[in-house]
C-alpha positions in Angstrom: -36.6 -5.3 -33.0 -36.3 -7.3 -29.8 -35.2 -10.9 -30.1 -37.9 -12.3 -27.9 -41.2 -11.2 -26.4 -44.1 -9.4 -27.9 -43.5 -6.8 -30.6 -45.7 -3.7 -30.6 -48.3 -3.9 -33.3 -47.3 -0.6 -34.9 -43.7 -1.8 -35.2 -44.9 -5.1 -36.8 -46.9 -3.1 -39.4 -44.0 -0.7 -40.0 -41.6 -3.6 -40.6 -44.1 -5.5 -42.7 -44.8 -2.6 -44.9 -41.0 -1.8 -45.3 -40.3 -5.4 -46.3 -43.3 -5.6 -48.6 -42.0 -2.5 -50.4 -38.5 -4.1 -50.7 -40.1 -7.2 -52.2 -41.9 -5.2 -54.8 -38.9 -3.1 -55.5 -36.7 -6.1 -56.1 -39.4 -7.9 -58.1 -39.7 -4.9 -60.4 -35.9 -4.9 -60.9 -36.0 -8.6 -61.9 -39.0 -8.1 -64.2 -41.3 -10.1 -61.9 -44.9 -8.9 -62.0 -46.2 -7.7 -58.6 -49.3 -9.9 -59.0 -47.3 -13.1 -59.9 -48.6 -15.8 -57.5 -45.0 -17.0 -57.1 -44.0 -13.7 -55.4 -44.6 -14.0 -51.6 -45.9 -10.8 -50.1 -47.3 -9.7 -46.7 -50.4 -8.0 -48.1 -52.2 -11.1 -49.4 -52.8 -14.7 -48.5 -52.9 -17.2 -51.3 -53.7 -20.9 -51.3 -52.8 -23.6 -53.9 -49.1 -23.9 -53.0 -48.4 -20.2 -53.5 -46.0 -18.5 -50.9 -47.1 -16.1 -48.2 -45.3 -13.9 -45.8 -46.5 -13.2 -42.2 -45.1 -11.7 -39.0 -45.9 -13.1 -35.6 -46.7 -11.1 -32.5 -43.2 -11.9 -31.3 -41.6 -10.5 -34.4 -40.7 -13.8 -36.2 -41.2 -13.8 -40.0 -42.9 -16.8 -41.7 -42.4 -17.8 -45.3 -45.2 -20.3 -45.8 -47.2 -22.1 -48.4 -50.6 -23.6 -48.1 -52.6 -26.0 -50.2 -56.4 -26.4 -49.6 -56.1 -24.6 -46.3 -53.2 -26.8 -45.0 -49.8 -25.3 -44.4 -47.4 -27.3 -46.4 -44.2 -25.3 -45.7 -43.4 -22.9 -42.9 -39.9 -21.4 -42.6 -39.3 -19.1 -39.7 -36.6 -16.5 -39.3 -36.0 -13.1 -37.6 -33.6 -12.1 -40.3 -34.9 -9.7 -43.0 -32.3 -10.8 -45.5 -33.0 -14.5 -45.0 -36.7 -13.8 -45.6 -35.9 -11.9 -48.8 -33.6 -14.7 -49.9 -36.3 -17.3 -49.5 -38.8 -15.1 -51.3 -36.6 -14.6 -54.3 -35.3 -18.1 -54.4 -38.9 -19.2 -54.8 -39.9 -16.6 -57.3 -36.9 -17.0 -59.5 -37.1 -20.8 -59.4 -40.7 -20.4 -60.6 -39.6 -18.1 -63.4 -36.9 -20.5 -64.4 -39.4 -23.4 -64.7 -41.9 -21.3 -66.7 -39.1 -20.1 -69.1 -38.2 -23.7 -70.0 -41.8 -24.7 -70.8 
């Protein structure tokens, strides 16, 4: 994937789908339900402080949260591993909090 400039839409969809499958694969290995609102994914957009994943036309990945339609967090990277790290830091932190309740 190029570092700058527009990324072909087909390539964005391919990368998005590949990363989404990796998120779901790792979630299953950790026992995280694929529908858990703490699990960021590309194929849905949630509000209420839940995480979302998007990819820009220039190929940058966004890990973001929104509450009542307002973006409250927006981390940006071009690194697949960093995006996955943010995704599972969030999801496992949420699991940790729910386990103690």
